[in-house]
N, C-alpha and C positions, 0 to 999 in steps of 0.2 A: 314028785308031783309039781307040775308047773302051774303057777297062778295066772300066767298070761299078762302080768303087769307090764313087762317091758314091751311086749308086742302091742299092747293097747296104747302105751305112751307114744310109740313110733307111729301108730296109725293116726292118733290125734295130731301129732306134729305135722305129718304129711297133709292132713286135711286142712289145717290152719294155713300152711304155706301155699297150698293150692288156691285157697280163697284169696290170699294176698296177691298172688300172681294174676288171678282173674280180675280182681279189682283194679290193679295197676294197668292191665291191658285196656280197660275201658276209659282210662284217664288220658286227657290230652297232654302231651309233653310241654312243659313250660318253655317259653322262649329263652334263647340264650341271652344273658345280660349284656354280651358284647365285651370288648376290651376295656379294662379299667384304665382310664386316662387321668393323669394328674397334670396340672398346669406346669409348663416349663417356665422357670423364672427368667426374667429379662437379663439379670446379671447373676449367672450361676456361681461365679467365684465369690461374690459378695454374700450370697445366701449360704454357700458352703461354709465360709469363714465364720459367719454368725452362729450357725448351728453347731459346728465343730467346737467353737469356743464355749457355747452354752453347756456342752458336755464335759468341759474341763480341758479340752485340747487347746493347742496354741497354733496360730497361723502367722507365718512370716513371709513377707513378699520381698524378694531380692531384686534389686535393680538390674535389668538385663544389659545395661550399657555402661557399666562402670569400667574405668581404665586405671592403670597404675601411673606412677609419676612420670614415666617415659611416654605416656599416651597410648600404651599397648592395652588392648582389651583384655580384661582378666577373665580367665576361664570360670565356668560354673563351679568346678571343683575348688578353685582358689577362694571364690566367694563363700562357698559352703564351708571350707576349712576355717576361714576367719570367724564365721558364725559359730561353728562347733567350739572353737577355742575360747569364745566368749561366754560359753554356757556355765562355766564355773563347776565343772564336773567333780564329784567326790572321789572318783577313781579314774586314772588315765586309761587310754586305749580306745581305739575306734574299731568296731566290727563292721565289715562291709558286706552287704548282701550280694549274692551271686549275680544278680541281674544289673547291678550298678555299673554303667559303662565307665571306662577309664577317665574320660573328661569330667565326670561328676564325682570322682573319688577325692575326698579331702586328704591332705598329707597326713602321715601317721603321727604318733606311733600306732600301729595296728595291734589288735588283740583278738583272741577268740571270743565269741558271744558270751560265754559263761563268766568271763572276767572283765570284759570291756565296760567302760563307763557309758558308752553311747553306741547304738546301732544305727547305721545309715542304710536305708533301703530305697528302692525305686518303686513308687506306687504305679499301679496300672492306671488308676484314675482317682479322682475325688468326686463325690456325689453330693449335689446341693440338697436333693430331696430328703436324704437321711443324715446329712452332715457327717459322712463317713469317708474314710480312705479305703480304697479297694486294693488289697495286697495279695499277690499270687504266692502260692506255696513254693513255686520254682525260684523265688527270690531268696529263700532261706528262712524258714520259720524260726529257727534259733535266733537269728539276728533280729527278727521282728519282735520276739517275745522275752528273751533273756536279759538284755541290758536294761538298766533302770531308766534310761532315756532312749526314746526312739525318734529319729529324724527321718521323715519320709519326703523325698523329692517328688513333686508332682510335675511332670513335663508340661510344657506350654501346650495349651489346647486340649488338656485331658481333664478338665473340670466339666462334668456333665450335669445337666439339670435333673435328670431322672435316673434311678437305679436301672430300670429296664433298658435304657439306651446304652449305658456302660456295659451291662452284661451282654447285650446284643452284639456289641463289637468284639467282646472277649470270647463269645461262644465258639467261633471257628477253631480256637486253640485253647479250649477250656482246660486249666490245669487240674491236678488231683484235688486241690483245695483252694478256696478263695476266702480270705479274711476280710471282714468289714470292721474296721477300727474306728470307732466313734469316740475319740478321746482316750485318756489313760484307762488302764485296767481298774475296775472298781468292784467291790463286793460288799454286801450288807447281810451276809448269811448269819452272822453271829450277833444276836441282840438287836438287829436292825440298825447297827452302827456302820456307816459307810467308811470303808478302808480303801485307800488308793494304792495301787501297785502290788496287789496280792497275786494275781495270775498273769501278770505281764508288766510292761513299763508303767512307772508311776508318772511319767511325763511323756506326752506324745505331741510332736511338733510337725506340722505340715509346712513344707517350704514350697512356695509358688514363685514363679517368675512373673514379672509384669505382663499384663494382657493375657494371663493364663486362664482364659474363659472360653466357654463353648456353648 
């Protein structure tokens, strides 16, 4: 013998949904709020540096015009190599991201990301709005996450004021994943105590060239 309970419930549900649909049909659609705009800082590189540092990151500006004793201009890779050599790494070896061009590669010794003391990668951009480095997965996530120190070279002219502007330029060739690195890896999951370097590098350094602003 059927009590009709399930049929009654379905009928009540249909009646309630029909009333909701009728009520919504009589309401005017709210106006679209428009595009959310955030102000563009006048000096994007300066704002990025301040916000990145506030999250525990480090920003280094390399002089674009340095020369050796013979007066020959030193390559970015040579300057970056001197900087990496002065970091005082606990373990030797440099891991190089796949997208780092030859002229930006510091001299070895090289090592795989899982044993290297430092990972060197090429950032797609730096963003003043969030104080973040924008790193593409095509550059090698292992290099970006496994070494205890990450050095990210930000090409000249790739410091954006707003995240939307940076993503807009990246959109035509959007990779499988994009990482926003706002300083070193931090976690406070256990007891509310902040621990640095748990899920990624404990030291995160953004390297800019002079006049690297946009």
